[in-house]
C-alpha positions in Angstrom: -21.1 -9.2 18.4 -17.9 -9.2 16.2 -20.2 -9.2 13.1 -22.0 -5.9 14.3 -18.7 -4.3 15.3 -17.6 -4.7 11.7 -20.8 -3.7 10.2 -20.6 -0.6 12.2 -16.9 0.0 11.0 -17.8 -0.2 7.3 -20.7 2.2 7.9 -18.5 4.6 9.2 -17.0 5.0 5.7 -20.3 5.3 3.8 -20.1 9.2 3.4 -16.5 9.5 3.9 -15.0 11.4 1.0 -11.5 10.3 1.7 -12.5 6.8 0.2 -12.8 7.9 -3.1 -10.1 10.5 -2.8 -7.6 7.6 -2.2 -9.0 5.6 -5.1 -8.3 8.7 -7.4 -5.1 9.2 -5.9 -3.9 5.3 -6.4 -5.3 5.7 -10.0 -2.4 8.2 -10.6 0.1 5.5 -10.3 -1.1 3.4 -13.7 -1.6 6.5 -15.4 1.9 7.9 -14.8 3.2 4.3 -15.9 1.1 4.9 -19.2 2.7 8.1 -19.6 6.0 6.3 -19.3 4.8 3.5 -21.9 3.9 6.2 -24.3 7.5 8.1 -24.0 8.9 4.9 -25.1 6.5 4.4 -28.1 6.7 8.2 -29.1 10.3 9.2 -28.2 10.5 12.0 -30.8 7.1 13.5 -29.9 7.9 13.3 -26.1 11.0 14.9 -26.7 9.5 17.6 -28.5 6.9 18.3 -25.5 9.9 18.0 -23.1 8.9 15.1 -21.5 12.5 13.5 -21.6 12.0 11.0 -24.2 15.7 10.5 -25.0 16.4 9.6 -21.2 13.4 7.1 -21.3 15.2 5.4 -24.5 18.6 5.2 -22.7 16.8 3.3 -20.1 16.6 0.2 -22.2 12.9 -0.7 -21.8 10.5 -1.2 -24.3 7.0 -0.5 -24.5 5.0 -3.8 -24.0 2.9 -5.6 -21.5 5.7 -7.3 -19.7 7.4 -3.9 -19.3 4.2 -2.6 -17.8 2.9 -4.9 -15.7 6.4 -4.9 -14.0 6.1 -1.1 -13.5 2.7 -1.5 -12.0 4.1 -4.2 -9.6 6.8 -1.6 -8.6 4.5 1.0 -8.0 2.5 -1.2 -6.0 5.4 -1.7 -3.6 5.7 2.0 -3.1 1.7 2.7 -3.0 1.4 -0.3 -0.4 3.8 1.4 2.1 2.6 5.2 1.5 -1.2 5.2 0.6 -2.0 2.2 2.8 -0.6 4.0 6.0 -2.8 6.7 5.2 -5.9 4.8 5.1 -4.8 2.9 8.4 -4.1 6.1 10.0 -7.5 7.1 8.9 -9.4 4.2 10.3 -7.6 4.0 13.5 -6.6 7.3 14.3 -10.4 8.8 13.5 -11.8 7.9 16.8 -9.5 9.8 18.8 -9.4 12.9 16.3 -13.4 12.9 16.3 -13.5 12.5 20.0 -15.3 9.4 19.8 -13.0 6.9 21.2 -14.3 7.3 24.6 -17.9 6.3 23.7 -16.5 3.5 21.8 -14.4 2.0 24.4 -17.1 2.2 27.4 -19.6 -0.1 25.1 -20.4 -3.3 26.4 -18.4 -5.3 23.6 -14.8 -6.8 24.3 -12.4 -4.1 23.2 -10.4 -6.6 21.3 -13.2 -6.6 18.6 -12.7 -3.0 17.8 -9.0 -3.3 16.4 -10.1 -6.8 14.6 -12.8 -5.4 12.9 -10.6 -2.1 12.1 -7.9 -4.1 10.4 -10.5 -5.9 8.2 -11.8 -2.5 7.0 -8.2 -1.7 6.2 -7.9 -5.2 4.3 -11.1 -4.6 2.2 -10.2 -0.9 1.6 -6.8 -1.6 0.7 -7.7 -4.8 -1.5 -10.0 -2.4 -3.5 -7.3 0.3 -4.1 -5.4 -2.6 -5.3 -8.2 -3.8 -7.8 -8.3 0.1 -9.0 -4.5 0.0 -9.6 -5.2 -3.3 -11.7 -8.0 -2.2 -13.6 -6.7 1.3 -14.5 -3.7 -0.5 -15.7 -5.6 -2.6 -17.9 -7.3 0.3 -19.3 -4.3 2.4 -20.1 -2.7 -0.7 -21.8 -5.2 -1.6 -23.7 -5.5 2.4 -24.9 -2.0 2.2 -25.7 -2.1 -1.0 -27.6 1.0 -2.3 -26.0 2.1 -5.5 -27.6 2.9 -8.6 -25.9 -0.2 -9.5 -24.0 -1.4 -12.9 -23.1 -3.8 -14.7 -20.7 -0.6 -16.5 -18.8 1.4 -13.5 -18.7 -1.8 -11.4 -17.2 -2.8 -13.7 -14.6 1.1 -13.9 -13.4 1.2 -10.2 -13.2 -2.1 -9.8 -11.4 -1.0 -12.4 -8.9 2.3 -10.4 -8.5 0.7 -7.1 -7.7 -1.7 -8.9 -5.2 1.0 -10.3 -3.4 3.0 -7.2 -3.4 0.2 -5.3 -2.2 -0.8 -8.3 0.6 2.9 -7.9 1.9 2.5 -4.1 2.1 -0.5 -4.6 4.2 1.0 -6.9 6.2 3.0 -4.3 7.4 -0.1 -2.0 8.4 -0.6 -3.2 12.2 2.3 -1.5 13.4 1.0 1.7 11.9 -2.3 1.0 13.5 -0.6 0.6 16.8 1.2 4.1 16.5 -2.1 5.7 15.7 -3.8 4.3 18.8 -0.7 4.9 20.9 -0.6 8.5 19.3 -4.5 9.1 19.7 -4.6 10.7 16.3 -3.3 10.8 12.5 -0.4 12.5 13.1 1.7 10.1 14.7 1.0 7.1 12.2 1.7 9.7 9.4 4.6 10.9 10.6 5.9 7.2 11.1 4.9 6.3 7.8 6.8 9.2 6.2 10.2 8.1 8.4 9.8 4.6 7.4 9.3 5.4 3.8 12.7 7.6 3.7 14.5 4.8 5.8 13.1 1.8 3.6 14.4 3.9 0.5 17.9 4.6 2.3 18.2 1.0 3.6 16.7 -0.6 0.2 20.2 0.3 -1.6 22.1 -1.4 1.2 22.7 -4.9 2.2 20.5 -4.3 5.5 17.4 -3.7 3.3 16.5 -7.3 2.8 16.3 -7.3 6.9 14.0 -3.9 7.2 10.3 -4.3 6.5 9.7 -1.3 5.1 12.5 -2.0 2.4 11.5 -5.8 2.0 8.2 -4.8 0.1 9.6 -2.4 -2.7 12.6 -5.1 -2.8 10.0 -7.9 -3.4 8.2 -5.5 -6.2 11.5 -5.7 -8.2 12.4 -2.1 -7.6 16.1 -2.8 -7.2 16.2 -5.5 -9.3 15.5 -9.3 -9.5 14.1 -10.4 -5.5 16.2 -13.3 -5.7 19.3 -11.3 -5.9 17.8 -8.7 -3.4 16.1 -10.3 -0.5 17.4 -13.4 2.0 15.1 -16.4 2.8 14.2 -14.8 6.2 12.9 -11.6 4.6 9.2 -13.1 4.4 9.8 -14.2 8.0 10.6 -10.7 8.9 7.7 -9.4 7.5 5.5 -12.0 9.2 7.2 -11.1 12.8 6.3 -7.5 12.2 2.8 -8.0 11.6 2.4 -10.2 14.5 4.0 -7.7 16.6 1.9 -5.0 15.2 -1.5 -7.1 15.8 -0.4 -7.9 19.3 0.5 -4.2 20.3 -2.6 -2.7 18.7 -5.1 -5.0 20.5 -3.0 -4.6 23.8 -3.4 -1.0 23.2 -7.3 -1.1 22.6 -7.5 -3.7 25.6 -5.7 -2.1 28.5 -4.4 1.3 27.8 -6.2 4.2 29.4 -8.2 6.7 27.1 -7.8 10.2 28.7 -10.1 12.2 26.5 
C-alpha cells in the first residue's frame, strides 16, 4: 500500500509546471556564480559594462575551480533553505489548496503513509535540483575554462554540495508540518521567509551555531571556515529539528481534523 501511495504522489507531479520552474530557478545560481568568475577574469571589461569589476578584485578571490566550487556550495546553503521550502510547501500544501485533502484522508490507507510518501517526493525533487546546480556549475566552469581542475577536487566539492543540500532537506519536515497545520501554501512560505531572515541575522552572531536555519548556511562556508563558526552539537540540533518535524507532521496527518 505504501508503494501505491508513493507512486500516486509522483504521478501528481507529472504535469506540474512548478517542477520545471524550480529547475530553471535553481540554475540561476550557478549562472550568477559564473558571471562572478567572469568578472574576476575580465575586470577591465566588466568595469566598462558596469559590472563592478573593481569591487570583485578587492575581494581577493581568483577565478579558478576551487573558488567556483566554494561559491556553489555557499549558494546551495541558501537555496536549500529557500527553494527547498517552496518545494515542500507545494507538496504538502497542495492537497489543502486544491480541496483534495478531504478525499485523500478518507481513503482506506494508513494516514501516516501520506506524509512519508510526500517526504520521499520532496527528497527526490530536492535531490534533482541539487543535480541541476552541479551539472550547470560544471558546464559554466568548462565554458569559462577555469584553471585548477582536478578529479579529486571535483569529487570532494560535489560531495560537499550534496551534504549541504541534504542538511537543508533535513529542515523541511518543519516546513511540511507548518503546511499541514496551516492547510495551504501561505503559512509555510511565510515561515520560510521568517526563518531565512532570522537565519541571516543570527548567522552573524554567536547564536547562529544553535539555530537550525543558520547552521546550514554556516556549514556551507558563508561565514568562513565551518570549524570556526559551528559547534560540535550543531549537527545534533539539525537532527533533532528534523525528528521533531517528522513526528509533528505525521501526527498532524494522523489525528488532526480536516475542516474542508
